[in-house]
C-alpha positions in Angstrom: 6.5 17.5 11.3 5.6 13.6 12.0 6.4 10.4 10.1 5.2 7.7 11.2 6.4 4.3 9.6 4.5 1.1 10.3 6.5 -2.1 10.1 5.6 -5.5 10.4 7.1 -9.1 12.5 6.9 -11.7 9.7 8.3 -15.2 9.4 12.0 -15.5 8.2 11.7 -15.9 4.5 14.3 -18.5 4.6 12.8 -20.5 7.6 10.5 -23.3 6.6 7.0 -22.2 7.2 4.2 -24.5 8.9 0.1 -24.2 9.2 -1.6 -24.0 12.3 -4.2 -27.2 11.6 -6.6 -25.3 13.9 -6.8 -21.8 12.6 -5.3 -22.6 9.2 -3.0 -19.4 10.1 1.0 -19.2 9.9 1.8 -21.4 12.7 4.6 -18.1 13.6 6.3 -20.4 16.7 7.4 -23.2 14.5 9.8 -20.6 12.6 11.7 -17.9 13.7 10.1 -13.9 13.0 12.1 -10.6 11.8 11.7 -7.2 11.0 10.3 -7.5 7.1 12.9 -6.8 5.1 10.8 -4.1 2.3 10.3 -2.0 5.7 13.9 -1.3 5.9 13.5 0.7 2.9 10.1 3.0 4.6 12.8 3.4 7.8 16.1 4.4 5.7 13.7 7.1 3.6 12.9 8.7 6.7 15.5 8.7 8.2 17.2 10.2 5.5 14.3 13.3 5.0 15.2 13.5 9.2 19.4 13.4 8.8 18.0 16.6 5.9 15.8 18.4 7.7 16.7 18.5 11.1 14.9 18.7 14.7 12.1 19.8 13.5 10.8 16.5 12.0 10.1 13.1 14.5 10.0 9.5 13.6 7.7 7.0 15.1 7.3 3.3 14.5 4.3 1.7 14.3 3.7 -2.5 15.3 0.8 -4.1 14.8 1.8 -7.6 16.8 1.7 -9.9 19.7 4.5 -9.2 22.5 7.3 -11.1 20.9 7.1 -8.6 18.5 8.6 -6.3 21.1 12.3 -6.7 19.5 10.9 -5.7 16.0 10.2 -2.9 17.5 13.6 -2.3 19.2 15.4 -3.0 16.0 13.8 -0.6 13.8 14.8 2.0 16.5 18.3 1.1 16.0 18.2 2.5 12.6 18.0 5.8 13.9 14.1 6.4 14.4 13.3 8.4 17.1 10.2 6.4 19.2 7.8 3.3 19.1 4.3 2.6 19.6 3.6 -1.0 19.4 -0.4 -2.2 19.0 -0.9 -5.3 21.0 -4.6 -7.2 21.3 -5.6 -10.5 21.2 -8.4 -9.3 19.6 -6.6 -8.3 16.4 -5.6 -12.3 15.9 -7.0 -13.6 12.5 -7.3 -10.4 10.8 -7.3 -9.7 6.9 -5.3 -7.0 5.2 -8.4 -4.8 5.6 -8.9 -5.2 9.4 -5.0 -4.5 9.7 -5.4 -1.5 8.2 -8.4 -0.6 9.9 -5.8 -1.4 13.2 -3.2 0.8 11.4 -5.0 3.4 10.2 -6.6 4.2 13.8 -3.9 4.1 15.5 -1.7 6.9 12.9 -4.8 8.9 13.6 -4.3 9.2 17.3 -0.9 9.4 17.1 -1.4 12.2 14.0 1.2 12.8 11.1 2.1 14.3 8.1 3.5 11.2 6.7 3.1 7.9 6.9 5.7 6.0 5.1 5.7 2.4 4.3 7.2 -0.7 2.4 4.9 -1.4 -0.9 4.5 -4.6 0.7 5.5 -7.6 3.3 7.2 -10.7 2.4 4.4 -13.5 4.4 1.1 -11.8 2.4 2.5 -9.7 -0.4 -0.8 -8.1 -1.6 0.1 -4.7 -1.7 -3.2 -3.7 0.4 -2.6 -1.8 3.2 -1.3 1.2 2.4 -4.3 2.6 -0.1 -6.5 0.9 2.2 -4.7 3.0 5.3 -4.9 6.2 2.5 -8.7 5.8 2.1 -9.4 5.3 6.0 -7.4 8.3 6.8 -8.6 9.9 3.8 -5.7 11.2 2.6 -3.6 11.2 -0.6 -1.8 8.0 -1.5 1.2 8.0 -3.6 2.6 3.7 -4.3 5.3 2.3 -5.7 7.1 5.3 -4.5 11.3 5.2 -5.8 12.4 8.5 -5.2 10.7 10.8 -2.8 11.1 14.7 -2.2 9.8 17.1 0.1 8.9 20.3 -1.3 7.6 23.9 0.0 4.1 22.1 -1.2 4.0 18.6 -0.3 5.5 15.9 -1.6 6.9 15.3 -5.1 7.9 11.5 -5.9 8.8 9.4 -8.6 5.9 6.5 -9.2 7.0 3.0 -10.7 5.0 1.4 -13.2 5.1 -1.5 -16.0 6.5 1.0 -18.6 8.6 2.9 -16.3 7.7 5.8 -13.6 5.6 9.0 -13.4 6.6 12.4 -11.4 3.8 13.0 -9.2 3.0 15.2 -6.5 0.5 15.6 -3.5 -0.5 18.0 -0.7 0.5 17.0 3.0 -0.8 14.6 5.2 -0.3 11.2 2.6 0.3 8.3 2.6 3.2 6.7 0.5 4.5 3.4 0.0 8.2 2.8 -1.1 9.7 0.0 -3.4 13.3 -1.3 -3.0 14.9 0.8 -5.8 14.5 4.0 -3.4 17.5 3.4 -1.5 20.1 1.2 0.2 19.1 0.6 4.0 21.9 1.0 6.5 23.0 -1.0 8.7 22.2 -0.6 12.2 25.5 1.0 14.0 26.5 -0.4 17.8 25.8 3.2 18.8 22.3 3.1 17.1 21.6 -0.2 18.6 23.0 1.2 21.9 20.4 4.4 22.2 17.6 2.2 21.4 17.2 1.0 24.2 16.9 3.7 26.1 14.1 5.5 23.3 10.8 5.8 23.9 8.8 3.1 23.4 4.9 2.5 24.2 2.5 -0.6 24.2 -1.5 0.4 23.2 -4.1 -1.7 22.9 -7.3 -1.1 20.8 -9.3 0.8 23.2 -6.6 3.4 23.1 -7.2 3.5 19.6 -9.0 7.0 17.9 -12.4 6.2 15.7 -11.9 2.4 15.7 -14.7 -0.2 14.7 -13.3 -3.5 16.9 -16.6 -5.4 15.2 -14.1 -4.7 12.0 -11.1 -6.0 13.3 -10.3 -9.9 14.0 -10.4 -13.3 12.7 -14.6 -13.0 12.9 -14.2 -10.0 10.2 -12.3 -11.3 8.1 -13.4 -11.3 4.4 -10.8 -13.6 3.8 -11.0 -16.7 4.7 -8.6 -19.9 4.1 -10.9 -23.5 4.0 -8.1 -25.6 3.9 -4.3 -26.1 3.8 -2.1 -29.1 3.3 1.1 -29.4 3.5 3.6 -29.5 1.1 4.4 -33.4 -0.5 8.0 -34.1 0.7 10.7 -33.8 -2.2 10.8 -36.7 -4.7 13.7 -38.5 -5.9 14.9 -37.5 -9.2 15.8 -39.0 -12.3 19.0 -40.2 -13.2 20.4 -41.0 -17.0 23.5 -42.6 -17.0 25.8 -42.1 -20.3 27.5 -45.4 -20.5 29.0 -44.7 -23.7 26.7 -46.5 -25.6 24.4 -44.0 -27.2 20.9 -45.2 -24.9 21.3 -41.9 -22.5 20.1 -39.7 -25.4 16.8 -41.9 -26.0 16.2 -42.0 -22.4 16.6 -38.4 -22.0 14.2 -38.0 -24.6 11.7 -40.2 -23.7 11.9 -38.7 -20.1 11.0 -35.2 -21.5 8.2 -36.3 -23.6 7.0 -38.1 -20.8 7.2 -34.9 -19.0 5.6 -32.6 -21.7 9.0 -30.7 -22.1 9.4 -31.6 -26.0 
């Protein structure tokens, strides 16, 4: 069994992000980028499946990103995954969610798979579109918002979250699954895992190596979602200070301010 775990190299959520004024995309040089935290839940679930089933499971981390994303693949391996594949090609730059799904689906198809295991969204885009789009492109079942996942004799059993609780669903293999944070508690990479990651197989592919990819559907030129303009957030303004001098005027000032702001 082969489990492929697509992960994403994203700007640190704690960093101050800036927009490239020419390309109108996030300037990734302006802030540190990291392994998307939501992906850690998918990685943990893949490692748990491998630990439960033993040597018949291979776990492959897949990342679509530039050369600078290499350390992200290495970090994913340190959690206990078996090998890494990174797809790097200048033609990918500017792809929207559907373009990204095209690349991931082609890479997964090239690798071969039984389960594709995603986090349900990335912290930079939060579209939640890519897992279902990849399933559609691969022509396999999709189970989204999974909070419990179990391998069965017939395929998969999962609890799928929704607004009123969750439903238990089943699916044959192969399948694409995206998980939510409630599914597990990700482990921290051990020192042994960090050191072992350095010697694990890691490949770098370009688009020409991907099976069945129409490159005209990838990149900024093919993007259906286009940013037309971007305005920097204005600097934080000084607040209004109301000082209570004991005369009772502070209450009136506060009420007037709240009325002006339409709070009352």
